[in-house]
N, C-alpha and C positions, 0 to 999 in steps of 0.2 A: 410447425416444429423447422430449426433451421436450415438448410442445407447443406452449410458448409459441416457438420456437422455427420451428416447421414453420409455424405460424398467421402469422408476420413473414415470414418464408420466400416465403408466396401472396401477403401481401397488396403485398410485390416486385414480384411479377411482375403481381398482375392490374392494377399502375398503371405498369406497360411500362417497367420500369428498366432503362434499357440496358443499366447498369454493376453488377453486383453481386460485390463483395468481400468476403473469409469469410477472416476470420486465425486460422488454425490450421496444424497441424505434423500431426495424426491426420488423414492421407487418408483412407481404411479408413472411420473416423467419417461424415465429408464428404460418401466416395461415400453411404454408408447413407442419412447429410440429403437428397441430390440425387436419390435414387432413391426417395425416401416422399414427395417434392413434387413431381417431375416426372415425367413418362410416360414410359418407356424408352426410345421410340419419337423421343422430341426430344432427347433427349440424346444425342447423335452421337458429334460427337469431343472427344479432349482433347489438350493438347498439354502438353509438358512440356522443360525445355531436356536431359536424359536420352537420349531416344528419340526427340523428334520428332512426329509425329503417329501417336496410337492411336483404336480404337474407345472411347468410355467404359466402356461394357457391360462385354467381355470383354475389352479390354484389349488385343487385337490389332494387330499391326504395321500402318498404314496406307503411309506413310512415312519409312521410315528417316532420324533427324537432319534432318527435314525445318526451316529456316528460321523461327523465330519469323515474321517480315515473308512469307515464302511462304503462309503457310498462312492467315494477316490477309487477304493478299490477297485472297486463293482467296475467300474467306467474304464479303471486304467489295464482290464486283464479280459472286456469284448474281443467278441472277433467280428471280422470280417469287418469294420465299420468303415466300405469305401464312399460311401455320402456325404454328405460333409450334414454335422452334429456338433448340438453347441448345448454347455451344459451351464448354470447361471449360479451361481456361488454367491449371499449377500452377508456382509456384515462379517467378513472370518478377519479382518484386523488382529481380533485379540489373538486366535490361535495359530495364525499365519505361520509365528516362529517359530510352531510346533514343532520337534528334528522329524517326526513320523507324515506329516501333512507339508512341508517344506519339500519333504523327500517324494511325494509320492507326486503334486505336481509338478515337480524337475520332471518328473520319471512320466508321465504324462504327455509333458512339453519335448519330452525328445521322441518320444514314440509318435509324436506326430508330428515333425520334424524328419525324421528319416523313414518310417512304417508306410510304406506303400497301403497298406492294405487299413488305416488309421485314418477317418479324418474327425475327430472330437478337439473340438477348439472351447477355449474354457474363457468365461463371462465374470469376472469377479466387478460386484457393485457397493463400495462403499464409502464412507463419509469421511473415513480417514484414509491416508494412503500407507501404505507397508511395503515392503516388498524385500525379502530376504535376501541376500548375497546370491544364495543357491540357484534362486532364480530371477535374477536379474538379468539375463539378458533373454532371456525368454518370455518378459513383460514389453510389453507398449503399452502406453498410459494416452486416454482418452478423454482430453479434454471437454466438459461439457458449456461452449459459451452461452453469455448471457444472451435474453434473448433480442432480436434486431425490428425495430421499431416497428415494421410490421406485425411479426408477431405480437406485439405492445400494445399495438393498435388495437387487436383483435382481442386481446384482454380486457381493455376497458371497453371496446362496443359487446362484449358479452353481459360483461355487467350491468350496463344500463341496461342492456335488454331484458334481464331478470330480474332485476330494479324497474321495469318500468318506465326509465326514464327515456325525455324526450329527449333524443340525439342532438339536434339542432340547438339546443338548452346550449352545450357543450360548443365555447368558439373554439374558431381555428386556433386563434393565439394561446388557448387557453391549453387548447389540448396540444401543441409544440410545448406549451411551458412544461406542461406535464410529462409528457413522454423524454423531457430533459430531465427530471427529478427523477424517473423511473428507470432511469440506464442503470445498469450496473448491477442491477438485483436481478435474483432469478425468477421464472416464472413462479412459482410459490410466493417468493415474499411479494411480488406486484400482485398475486390475489388476498395477499393478509390484507397489506396496506390496502388498498381500494374497497376489499370489507370495510376496513375501518373507518375511512374517509367517506363513504356512503352512509352507514352508520350514525354518524354525527347528524348530517341533517337532511339524507334525501338524495344529494345531491355532489356534484364533482366539477371539480374549477378548479383552474388555476392558483387556489386561497387555501390549497392542501398540499399545495409544497413546501411548507413549514412542519404539518407532521410527518410528510415523507421525510425531512430532511432528521427530524425528533427519533424516528423510525431505524433511519441509517445509524446513528448516533449511538443505539442502544444495540446495535448488532455487532459497531464494533468492540464496546465496552465488552460483549459476550463471549467476543473472540478470543481474548487473551494474548492475540501477538504483536499488534501495536497499542501503542498509549495512546488515550486522549486525554489532550492536553486544554486545561482551563484557563482564556487567554482576559489576560486584564490591560495588558500592552495595548498600545492606540501607535500608528503610525507619529503624533507627535510627542512619544518617548524616546521618541532616537534624535541625536544630537548632532549635525552633520547627515554626512551621507544623504547629500542633496540628491544627483545625480540617480540613488539606487530607488529613493525617494520616491521620485517621479517614475522610475522605470515601471515600479511598484503599481504604484496610483494608475499606468495606466494599463497593467496588464486586467488589472482590477477590475477596470467596468468593462474589460471585454469579457471577463469571465460572469460577471455580473447580468448584463445582455447578449447572453452566449449563440441565443437562436439568432439574434437580430445578423449577429457579428459574423458566424457562417454562412448566411442567407446570402451576407455581403461580400462576402467569398474570404474573410479574416479565416486561416487558419486556426485552431482550438491552442491555447498556447500547454509547452509542454512541459517550463520551470526555469528556473535560475539556480545557477551557481555559483558559492559565495566562499572564497577563499582569501584568507587573510590573519592576522597575529590574534591568538587567544587575548578574549577581554573586549575585544574595539565592536561586538555590537554584533554580531554575524545571529546569533540566538535570538538577540533580540528582533531582529528584520524578522524571523519565519514567525515569531508570538506576533509582531505590529501589523505581517501581511494578511492573517486569519483575520484580524481586526478589520482592516482592509478591506476583505474580499467576502465579510459576512457571512465565510465559509469553517468547518471543526477546521483542526488542526490535530493531524496525527500525527505522531511520532514512532520511524522505525529505524531499530536499535537493531545491526547486523548482527553481535555477535547472540540477540536471543533467538534468532532464527537456526544456528547450529542443533542439529539432533543428532543420538543415536546411533540409530541405524540407517543403511544404505536408501539413500533415497529423500530422508525425512527433509532438510536440510534443504534441498532443492524446492521441497513442495512446501515448509515452512513460508517461503520467501513467495514462491505461488499464491497459496492461502490468503497470506499478507498481502499482495497487491492485490487480488481479487476483493479481499474485504474493500482496500481503498476505494477502487472501483466503483464498490455498492454506496461507499459513501457520497459517491460525486456529486455535486464542487464541492471540494477539498483541499486543503496542503497537505502533501506528503512530505514531513522535515523528517531528512537524513542526518544524523548532528554526526561531524569529527565521519564523514564517510571514507580518509583515506586506513583509518583505523578498521575501517569492517572486512572492506577490500585488502589487506595488506600481506594475503598470501599469495596475490592472485601472478601469473607471472612464475612462480616458485613449482613448487612440489604438492602443492594445495591441490587437488581436481575439483575435493566439492567448494571451496571459496571461487576457485577459476569458471567452474561451471555456472554457478549462484551468479557471479558476474558478467558471466555470457547471456543470462537469461533475463538479467535486470538491464543494461544495454540494448536488447532486443525491443525488449517491452516501451521501456524508453525512445527510442529510437520510434517504434510503430504504433505506440500507444496514440488513440482517439478523443479516450474520456477524458472530463475537466476535474484529473488529479492534476494539481499543481505542485511539481515537485520544489522543492525546494532543500539543496544539497550544502553541507558545508564542513570544511577542511579549515588544518591550521597549514597543513605542510601541502604547501603544493607541485614540490616535486616529486615528492613520491607517487604521485596518481602517475595511474597508468593513462598514456598519450588519447587509450580507446575513447577514455569518458572525456576528455577535453575537446575533440573534435566538433567543431560545430554539426550542429541535427539532434546531439542530443539532449542538449538544452538550447534556451532561446539566447541565453547570454550569458556568458562566465562573468564577476565582481570579483577587483579584491578592493580588500578594506585594509588600508596602510594605519598607520598610529594616527592620530585626529593629530589636523593644524589648529594653529593659534585661533580659529574662529572657528572650528570643530568645539574645541577645548570648552571656550565661550558658552556655546550650545549645550553640548554637555554639561555644562557646569549651572544652567541654567535649570534646563528641564527637574536634575535634581533636587536644587536648591526651591524649586515650589513646589516640588512632590514632597519635601519633609517640611514648609511652612519655617522655612532660614528666615531670619531677622533681614537677611538681602536676599535681593532679585535678581541678580548678576557678579560675578564674579572679579575682583577689582584686577588691572592688567596688570601690576606685580605677581596676581599669584598667575595670572595666562603662564605668563614667563616662566614664572620659579614651574610651573609644572608639564613643563617641557619633554617628550616621550615618554607620557605616562599614557595609558590606554582610555576604555572607557569606564572597565571596572574599578582599575585606580581610584580615577575620577570621583565614582559612588563611594566607595570606601572612604576617601576622605573627608568627604558632607555627612558620612554616615557616622565618621570618626568625630567630627567635630560638633555633631549637633546631640549625639552623643556626653562629650564633655560639657557642652551648657548646660545641660540637663541635671549631671552630676553636682552641678556647679552654684547649686539655687535654680532652676529652671533660667541661669539667665540667659538671654539672646539680647545681650546689649551687639547692636551694629559695630560697633569699632569694634568692640570684645572677641566678637564672634571672625572679621574676616582677619585679626591676628591669631585664633584658631588654627584657622584653617590653611596658612602660611605658614604656621608652626607643625600642623601637621604633614603637612607636603612635606614640607625639610626633611623628616624622620623617614617618608615611605622610597622605598626604593622600588621604582618603576620597573617596569616593564623592560623599558630600552636600555639597560643598565643592566639586567638582571638575564635577559634574551637578546644579546647583543649580538651573536654568533646568527642565531636563528634567523633575527629579524633581516641581519646582511642576506644571508641566502636567500631569504625570502623575496626580496626586493630585489635579487637577479633574477629569479623565477618568474617574478610577476613584467618584467622587460622583457625575457625571452620568450614568455608567451601570449604577451600582446593584450595580457588580458586589463579589462574595461574599469578605468578607474572609480568607485562607489563615491568617490567627491563630489 
């Protein structure tokens, strides 16, 4: 058991916290934690909605199917509880918002704080975090961290012993690779995934990494908080942006050889912030990076994190990040991040707290979750997000140059089996001020027109189609002139790195 969580638990007890909330589904592990932190004689009773009141230590029935209100009333009106006493409430997230229950919790918490003859502490254990406004100030959240490498090693060795597997057959390099793959999973999940690996052929090695990755992908799908993006794009799908592509290539090499890189002294990459005009390839970079890194691409929508109860939004973000860490190595893509944190600094306390939590995690994270954040408007971003230390680098994506437009045309012409491989110079000049999305639209429309013209893919005819369509297209440089000027000004003021 992690010493950090034990120390934090002790501190919450020492400062007379009335209600301690532990969000976890592995009750066996939580009971073990409680047993390590508190004397058995102090933890007398447990209540859960299935069986009612039982003794915490031996799980024997006390009052079968006793309502929670009756259980809390009995403990609220106990006389002279000067000795420390703890009661455990499990899986009460479905009923905690009932008027009687939240009021009783509130009264117990107040008596705990203001009554010298009452030392009863409530420990809530639930897979969901739900805290009504009435008791919010009395609750302290205790987060159970993922197992440390030492604990992971113990779990691995236990499975090897149970299966009579010779530990010498698991090389040090295989062990290091496995530990890296298992990072971010709970002890319960690690148990299950090692069982699956060893049931296949009775052995354990670095070859099981792919199976572990598949299990992590399944965890993401089941969570409902993150979207798992199926990636078809490759780094070759990006026309131009050579500086950014080279940068991502270097980071991909580090992520793929993270164990060796860390041993060499290279820090784990945090992520990259890409700011620029709509349709200039920011989202494409995130997708192509996932192919380059050989990792899952998880998309986080800040708007979907918002909940209706107190603490729901922050808890959803916390859970989403934990799921991303469990899926590591992976890419966490936050698209249009400026919209997600638009309420920061104003009267939106929820968004401000979420922003603070996200920044703290980004600053301190050691997991191999590579964050790619994209934004259209650099000017509206909070300065805390743009300073060094949050992201490894911030790139600006401008409208493509002549050479970049040529490269973008080449990508889309090849992708759609066009009769020409490269755009003529006349077309390059005509499309000045076009972004990547504009260029793709021109090529697609030309291919469609050629198909409708009895599948006519004559080279000269197709060049004419491209030129005519580009002349009729209203490019982003014309429709968003003011925004482009403001963006270029923001790039200069913030000294962002040019992605080209």
